Steps between C-alpha positions, in 0.01 A plus 500: 500500500638830400521796754277719296222228494523469881473878537187496281348230721584695816332802367188322361453293825572798728789315667653718777711239679768246376647215688835350394517145636745213502509160672724433796635134559176400654295632206360780707436822313736778602489844351425875520209718417526828321306749297424378148655811359840351591467229248745638242764561769460153642512332169837675437656481848321241692457514881751429777459245764729336751622160369442373863136444412624161370642434853182584696295202628130493575559593869637828359874475587814446300630146469874457515725375222257573207762705327245787478554692818823589702692281251446765232508802733118529483527624134209625303344353181291642227175352397441565125136458381411257222251712305340187362359424842308823540143432627228700661391369829115522480441427865702812602364832375743673264779264545725304256805297545829385330715199589881553485841347519791570733820660371818649638733706286293393202537136548233246627521395856524124494284458818202652314260211455356652187842512351570142602206387286573734200856360501383136481253584243761660287670167483190359350476772242857422399376138424218648298254372765211699656422417859119493577337438836162530686416477866245350745524716804293419811425715801294511825265768610443589860238743649649686801175690558330172593662519838851349459783549255486112421130496424444365148326702234303180413497236774270270307628157427463318152493838304753378242392606156198667636400853394237681700472781764571248777854459360548873439278694732616852415548432119873568532597248222320665211649838602847341508438330167400823326788693642746246393354498144521890491870453594557280194477149647299273270305318768384155392311402817487514882358258733468399870776237583473190725541664837267753659591859390749380240492639152675477175520735203658400168583715198626433145856395434751742346873573480670425821610842605149628446349232710750558768411874499121404495558267787689772695213749429240228579623429846529844626173625333313210661626588848449884447142455389434248786617764739258759350221262576626437863600147409826324542636313192809282532709296266673337803574126413277355781344765711308260748562149633152395425504634140710399206764664301514755221693406187650700213497244229702620191428390145807518281558468136729620206396624169648630181551887538377559141223249439402452868468130436517293815828315497397266774246343273584198279220281374754236394701507823447274800192608694457778240779710633828607349866398608527876597221449749653190657841665539318805656336257747828336558639838615198553728563168660868538533477845680175428691687496835717795410201711397294408824625805700398729225175323431408464874683795656354503846510270811126473458514392133615149593176433695340477159702194399291216647369173339157511343501874482549539113817677588830334405647252740694264291733597212329348183353629188181376333233550237196677615573377859441732782693299752851561334749784517497581131183436299443501130125591461295305235468786248728489196559734215527868602417414859776248548692594812668385824344576832729532796279455806770580764485886550334636800251791451738710728783482247656782310372471132829625349696252694289197431491552132873585493575176672257286304629618166858480618437140594326428167786664308757270662276199418494614128868572466608179673214290368403379846265200477234507760433135479165320477198694618322379816174327485215504748460673847867520614413623840439132587816357356756307721712749668846521336344447150565858429695776666302771682486873494694668784271537809686785672617838397847437651548181275366679192759776558786241506365350183495840333853574611615172371338540159773680308314511174200682658735735710685608190180548302333713765828689578724470821394838630137417492560158655705664778241747579212242495680246693591751770139624531373150541762385748417818704136391487600149626695654787212717601258214490717282702498743796128557478237308709191398303147434628548132406798471745312681783193282450702178469731554793398747757202337661669150552866588552 
């Protein structure tokens, strides 16, 4: 989008406020707000921020050893807007936004998650491959006005795939749908998921960077609109013990940049998929453990990985099989794709797509054979038949650090900062006392 075109939209839509946003390592939106008349200056000069934002954890303090704080003398960075991401935020009067990338001295900052994805996608472009993806993002809604912060928006059981006022008492979902469509997300459908107050929204597949930007936008718009309705919306992996987990299934494919032909499809190939697809799956499986910390980035994320939950447990791939780690849905032709079911809804969109496509690229370059696909409900197989996903964040971090291919692809600076943040999280959790511990021990011991 050209600057002049944006200026015309700003004038026509009476936009008075502009937000320049970018993702931190959690995928949380960070940014600054300014008068819209400053667009031209921002497009040319960008906006300054402390790079230490990549070192700040969710308890609002700076983690040590990230390489983004005292190690670089608390230096600043500049966020430069990507004009193609300009969008009017219809739920905020007179407000528009731009997504940006981080630079210092005119060079990209490697710890920027958006840059990490762009860097990996560039490698696909060099191979004349177009990376395509889609998402399935689940979330829970709570109604703090009902009396408690943990009161569900819809506490009724057995509402899966139901659509009625009982499931959405304030009509929040249609408002959210229409807003997301106004923002350019081509919504396909939305539905009530299996657990009370759990919902899912899907939109049409597209080029990987756009879908990552859409996902980044989707997550903060959902939370901001819920707050406007006095609701609490969370992408936390498993927010309650009684409820289930929220996944972030990602659908991945490769196409020809010119013809847009799906290169994963091959009617003459085994199972109707190409060798390219098999190698891509081989990469997913080879780096499954290494990707886990990026796919499931919180301590809580691992409470989603339990048998019979339709979340991954064993590391296997299959054909239209929802019990496996990687699934190839039944559709062929233009819809041929690989679904990685491991990511947690709390994950950073840029990092999960960067990791998944980096793993796929290694599979393609080294022709990694994924082996035979699994058959049947593998939750019930004899233990030891398949390896398992990591079940704890600490183990996943060790797997990430040991995965040299993935670390190189993501960039050592980003890996250092991410691991330091997560190790700080583990240390803080180790020293915290949970309700479970109090209820389990205090009355009897």
